C-alpha angles and dihedrals in degrees: 000000000000110000093232098044114136130191117223133194133188103218128184095273105018150001119256134186137178138176109273090227096047121139091257090067098049095089090056115098089245093047092232136084124260129211090259088062087061094048101035086235091298125126123288131189093223141333142184145138130306134195122197109221089178136339092286103024123080139172115211138187133179098235107148126125094210106031107021119142110272098213143013093263091057091051090049092049091053092047091051091048090056089048091049088052090064104270129123098233132205113189126201088210133210132292101225092184093056094033095232138102116258117253125230092272133060100034137058115249119238126225109244110233 
């Protein structure tokens, strides 16, 4: 696990993120938070992982077993929302053939225009 990996979730009224290895997750059996910790178990539109490259540059993916984006257009919409929030965003994208978001390894991220 990357030391600066965050989990993110698009909830009904906002978008939240936290370091995966934050203190809140230490009591969990895995020692890290899960997306359900960010949502309180409630619904979310999408979620995934985020790496800060710098204060204003992020790389995102949609890796979440429970709340992951269900298609390429959902992944693109989330990436553009992060961009519209002021970040330079690199997205790992979505594997339409397999029906899952790409992880942080195995593909080259794309700059979201």
